[in-house]
C-alpha positions as CSV (number, residue, x, y, z in Angstrom):
1,M,1.0,-35.5,-2.2
2,G,4.0,-33.2,-3.0
3,D,2.6,-32.3,-6.5
4,V,2.4,-28.8,-7.8
5,L,-0.6,-27.1,-9.5
6,A,0.0,-24.0,-11.4
7,G,-2.8,-21.5,-11.8
8,I,-3.2,-17.9,-12.9
9,H,-1.0,-15.5,-10.6
10,A,-0.2,-18.5,-8.2
11,T,1.2,-22.0,-7.8
12,W,0.1,-24.4,-5.0
13,E,2.5,-27.0,-3.8
14,F,0.6,-29.9,-2.1
15,E,2.7,-31.1,0.9
16,S,2.0,-33.8,3.5
17,D,0.7,-31.3,6.1
18,S,0.3,-28.1,4.2
19,V,-0.3,-26.2,1.2
20,L,2.6,-24.0,0.0
21,I,1.2,-21.0,-2.0
22,R,3.7,-19.1,-4.2
23,F,2.5,-16.0,-5.8
24,E,3.8,-14.7,-9.1
25,R,5.6,-11.4,-9.7
26,G,4.5,-9.6,-12.7
27,I,2.4,-6.6,-13.9
28,R,-0.9,-8.7,-14.1
29,T,-0.3,-10.1,-10.6
30,P,-2.3,-8.4,-7.8
31,K,-0.1,-6.1,-5.8
32,L,-1.4,-8.0,-2.5
33,F,-0.1,-11.3,-4.1
34,Q,3.2,-9.8,-4.8
35,A,3.6,-8.3,-1.3
36,L,2.7,-11.7,0.3
37,G,5.3,-13.7,-1.9
38,E,4.4,-17.0,-0.5
39,R,2.3,-18.5,2.2
40,R,2.3,-21.9,3.9
41,V,-1.1,-23.0,4.9
42,P,-1.4,-26.0,7.3
43,H,-4.3,-28.5,6.7
44,A,-5.3,-27.8,10.2
45,A,-6.2,-24.2,9.1
46,L,-8.5,-25.1,6.5
47,A,-12.5,-25.3,6.8
48,S,-13.5,-26.4,3.4
49,V,-12.4,-26.7,-0.3
50,T,-14.6,-25.9,-3.2
51,L,-14.0,-26.1,-7.0
52,T,-16.5,-23.7,-9.0
53,P,-16.7,-22.5,-12.6
54,G,-14.9,-19.1,-13.0
55,K,-15.0,-16.4,-15.6
56,R,-14.0,-16.8,-19.1
57,G,-13.2,-20.2,-19.5
58,T,-11.6,-20.9,-16.0
59,V,-12.3,-22.7,-12.9
60,V,-11.7,-21.6,-9.3
61,L,-10.2,-23.9,-6.5
62,H,-11.0,-22.2,-3.2
63,A,-9.7,-23.3,0.1
64,T,-11.6,-21.4,3.0
65,P,-9.6,-20.9,6.1
66,R,-11.1,-21.7,9.6
67,P,-12.1,-18.5,11.4
68,G,-9.4,-17.4,13.7
69,A,-6.6,-19.5,11.8
70,D,-5.1,-16.8,9.6
71,P,-4.4,-13.2,11.0
72,L,-4.2,-11.9,7.3
73,M,-8.0,-13.0,6.8
74,E,-9.0,-12.1,10.4
75,A,-7.6,-8.6,9.6
76,A,-9.4,-8.4,6.2
77,S,-12.7,-9.4,7.9
78,G,-14.4,-10.3,4.5
79,Q,-13.5,-7.1,2.8
80,L,-11.2,-8.5,0.1
81,K,-12.4,-8.6,-3.4
82,D,-12.5,-12.1,-5.0
83,G,-9.5,-11.2,-7.3
84,C,-7.4,-10.5,-4.2
85,D,-8.3,-13.5,-2.2
86,P,-5.0,-15.5,-1.7
87,Y,-7.0,-18.8,-1.1
88,R,-8.4,-18.7,-4.7
89,L,-6.4,-20.5,-7.3
90,V,-7.8,-19.6,-10.8
91,L,-7.0,-22.2,-13.5
92,P,-7.8,-22.7,-17.2
93,A,-11.1,-24.8,-17.8
94,E,-9.1,-27.5,-19.5
95,R,-7.4,-28.3,-15.8
96,E,-10.8,-28.9,-14.2
97,T,-10.3,-32.6,-13.8
98,L,-6.7,-32.2,-12.4
99,A,-8.2,-29.4,-10.1
100,E,-10.9,-31.8,-8.9
101,Y,-8.4,-34.4,-8.0
102,Y,-6.5,-32.1,-5.9
103,A,-9.6,-30.6,-4.3
104,D,-10.6,-34.2,-3.1
105,E,-7.1,-34.7,-1.8
106,L,-7.4,-31.5,0.2
107,R,-10.8,-32.4,1.5
108,A,-9.6,-35.7,2.7
109,M,-7.1,-33.9,4.8
110,L,-9.3,-31.6,6.6
111,L,-9.5,-32.2,10.3
112,P,-12.8,-33.2,12.2
113,E,-12.8,-29.8,13.7
114,A,-12.4,-28.1,10.5
115,K,-15.8,-26.3,11.0
116,V,-14.8,-25.0,14.4
117,P,-13.1,-21.6,14.8
118,A,-9.4,-21.9,15.7
119,D,-8.4,-21.0,19.0
120,R,-4.9,-19.7,17.9
121,F,-3.3,-18.5,14.6
122,L,-2.2,-21.6,12.6
123,V,-0.8,-19.4,9.5
124,T,2.2,-17.2,9.9
125,A,1.6,-13.5,9.7
126,P,3.5,-11.3,7.4
127,Q,6.9,-10.4,8.9
128,A,8.1,-7.1,10.2
129,P,9.5,-4.5,9.6
130,L,6.6,-3.0,7.6
131,H,5.6,0.5,7.0
132,F,3.1,2.4,4.9
133,K,2.0,6.0,4.1
134,A,-1.6,6.9,5.3
135,Y,-3.3,10.2,4.5
136,D,-2.6,11.7,7.9
137,G,0.7,10.1,8.9
138,K,3.2,7.3,8.4
139,A,2.7,4.1,10.1
140,S,5.9,1.7,11.0
141,F,6.0,-1.6,12.8
142,D,9.4,-3.1,13.8
143,G,8.0,-6.3,15.4
144,S,7.7,-4.9,18.8
145,Q,6.2,-1.5,18.7
146,V,4.0,0.4,16.2
147,A,4.6,4.1,15.5
148,F,2.5,6.6,13.9
149,R,4.3,9.9,12.8
150,W,1.8,12.7,11.6
151,F,1.9,14.7,8.5
152,W,1.3,18.3,8.9
153,T,-0.7,18.4,5.6
154,G,-3.2,15.8,6.6
155,A,-3.4,15.2,10.5
156,S,-6.2,16.6,12.4
157,S,-5.5,19.2,15.2
158,A,-6.4,16.7,17.7
159,K,-3.6,14.3,16.4
160,W,-1.2,17.1,16.5
161,K,-2.1,18.0,20.0
162,A,-1.4,14.4,21.0
163,G,1.9,14.0,19.1
164,D,3.4,11.3,17.4
165,Q,2.3,8.0,18.8
166,T,4.2,4.8,19.9
167,F,2.5,1.6,21.1
168,H,4.3,-1.4,22.4
169,I,3.0,-4.6,21.2
170,Q,2.1,-5.8,24.7
171,E,-0.3,-3.0,24.9
172,L,-2.3,-4.0,21.9
173,N,-5.2,-6.5,21.7
174,G,-5.7,-6.2,18.0
175,V,-6.3,-4.0,15.1
176,E,-9.4,-2.9,13.1
177,W,-8.9,-2.6,9.4
178,R,-11.3,-0.9,7.1
179,S,-10.3,-1.2,3.5
180,P,-9.1,1.7,1.6
181,D,-11.4,0.8,-1.3
182,V,-14.1,2.4,0.8
183,F,-14.5,6.1,1.4
184,D,-13.7,6.1,5.1
185,G,-11.0,3.5,5.3
186,Y,-8.6,3.5,8.3
187,L,-6.3,1.3,10.5
188,R,-7.2,1.6,14.2
189,L,-5.2,0.0,17.0
190,L,-7.3,-1.8,19.7
191,L,-5.6,-1.5,23.2
192,R,-6.1,-4.1,25.8
193,G,-8.9,-3.8,28.1
194,E,-11.1,-1.6,25.6
195,G,-13.2,-4.5,24.0
196,S,-14.4,-4.5,20.6
197,D,-15.7,-0.7,20.6
198,P,-12.9,1.7,21.3
199,A,-15.2,4.6,21.4
200,A,-16.9,3.1,24.4
201,A,-13.8,2.7,26.4
202,G,-13.2,4.4,29.5
203,S,-14.9,4.7,32.8
204,G,-14.9,7.5,35.5
205,T,-12.4,10.1,34.6
206,E,-10.6,8.0,31.9
207,P,-11.1,9.7,28.4
208,R,-13.0,7.9,25.8
209,R,-11.6,7.1,22.5
210,P,-12.9,9.2,19.8
211,A,-15.3,7.4,17.5
212,Q,-13.9,9.0,14.3
213,A,-10.7,7.7,13.1
214,D,-9.3,11.0,12.0
215,Q,-9.6,12.3,15.6
216,D,-7.9,9.2,17.2
217,P,-4.3,9.2,17.8
218,A,-4.3,5.3,17.9
219,A,-5.5,5.2,14.2
220,V,-4.5,6.3,10.8
221,V,-6.9,7.1,8.0
222,F,-6.5,6.2,4.3
223,G,-7.3,8.1,1.3
224,L,-6.7,8.1,-2.6
225,G,-3.5,6.5,-3.0
226,Y,-2.8,6.3,0.7
227,G,-2.9,3.1,2.7
228,P,-3.3,0.8,-0.3
229,V,-4.5,-2.7,0.5
230,H,-1.2,-4.3,-0.5
231,E,0.6,-2.3,2.2
232,S,-1.9,-1.6,5.0
233,L,-3.4,-5.1,5.1
234,P,-0.2,-7.1,5.6
235,F,0.7,-4.2,8.2
236,A,-2.5,-4.9,10.0
237,A,-2.1,-8.6,9.9
238,A,1.6,-8.3,11.2
239,V,0.4,-6.4,14.1
240,L,-2.6,-8.6,14.8
241,G,-0.4,-11.8,14.7
242,A,2.2,-10.1,17.1
243,A,-0.5,-8.9,19.4
244,R,-2.0,-12.3,19.7
245,G,1.2,-14.1,20.3
246,G,1.9,-15.3,16.8
247,V,1.4,-18.8,15.4
248,G,0.6,-21.4,17.9
249,V,-0.3,-19.2,20.7
250,P,-3.9,-19.3,21.8
251,T,-5.7,-16.0,20.6
252,T,-7.3,-15.6,24.2
253,A,-3.9,-15.6,25.8
254,A,-4.0,-13.6,29.3
255,P,-3.0,-9.9,29.1
256,V,0.5,-9.1,30.1
257,E,1.3,-6.7,32.8
258,A,1.4,-3.8,30.3
259,A,-2.4,-4.3,29.8
260,A,-3.1,-2.8,33.1
261,M,-1.8,0.5,31.7
262,P,-4.5,3.2,31.2
263,V,-5.2,4.3,27.7
264,A,-3.6,7.8,28.4
265,S,-0.2,6.1,29.2
266,V,-0.5,3.7,26.2
267,A,-0.8,6.3,23.8
268,S,2.3,8.0,24.8
269,G,3.5,11.0,23.1
270,T,6.4,11.4,20.7
271,T,8.9,8.8,19.7
272,A,12.3,8.7,21.6
273,G,15.5,9.8,20.0
274,R,16.8,12.9,18.3
275,R,14.9,14.3,15.4
276,D,15.7,16.3,12.2
277,P,15.8,20.1,13.2
278,A,14.1,21.0,10.0
279,D,11.2,18.6,10.8
280,I,10.9,20.0,14.2
281,A,10.8,23.6,12.8
282,E,8.1,22.7,10.3
283,R,6.0,21.2,13.1
284,I,6.5,24.2,15.4
285,R,5.3,26.5,12.3
286,H,2.3,24.2,11.9
287,L,1.5,24.3,15.5
288,G,1.8,28.3,15.3
289,D,-0.8,28.1,12.5
290,L,-3.2,26.1,14.8
291,H,-2.7,28.5,17.7
292,E,-3.4,31.6,15.3
293,A,-6.5,29.9,14.2
294,G,-7.6,29.4,17.6
295,L,-7.5,25.7,17.6
296,V,-4.7,25.4,20.3
297,T,-4.8,27.3,23.5
298,D,-1.8,29.4,24.7
299,E,-1.0,26.8,27.3
300,E,-1.2,23.9,24.7
301,F,1.0,25.9,22.3
302,S,3.6,26.6,24.9
303,A,3.7,23.1,26.3
304,K,3.9,21.4,22.8
305,K,6.6,23.9,21.4
306,A,8.8,23.1,24.6
307,E,8.1,19.3,24.0
308,L,9.3,19.7,20.4
309,L,12.3,21.8,21.2
310,A,13.3,19.2,23.8
311,E,13.6,16.8,21.0
312,L,16.6,18.6,19.4
């Protein structure tokens, strides 16, 4: 192939082994598309291709990825609205014949195992560094570790007690992303050895993870204007891609040595390095408010205050 099919908000370039999707930039283009920029999707990552009538005199060319092939779609887990699906190309109805031609060409390129879930990521995840503001903290990912820095205006007392969090990518098994378009959206990190239910993790004296994201130091919660899809979903996909080894690495790769670490040591306290004195002072004032309200014991207040002062 090698031809180009221009649609609304995106252009698909058909290559010998992949489809290069270039998203337009503009006020009408979904912000998620603008954040993604472009994506190269190997034919091996596709499960099916369809062409269906769209709204208001349009047709929709839709390439469905194989389960497990794209970290972005794995993180989204079916929560994206049709208008934000990067695998949908909307075209004017007069281009239906041309679109059908390319749909047939793509179908001919599908592998025999197209209906089988991929055992590794075949589409590259969004690249770090990435960051976004959640309701209760700032999340950042530099490619090797995820950091949560709590906001005193939104973080729960449980998160303040735990302190800012840093998670090395080797300690993570994946992410759980619940769209900010719903009431209780959040991003939760899944630690190695936990399984699919973090709240059920732990045995013996090992603490269980809180079921609610606003109480879990390994999660940030969204809210109105916080953690929008175009920021939090690429973030989740980047972390997921790195945690699973990136493109070409089996998603069931054996855990590294760090996986044997208990949850308590994974969710280590504050990030290393010197901090802004004004920020430390503000955190101590907030800690004092919690102490006065009876939410923090005398021992917890003294220990946390000493920990904050040590960062100066």
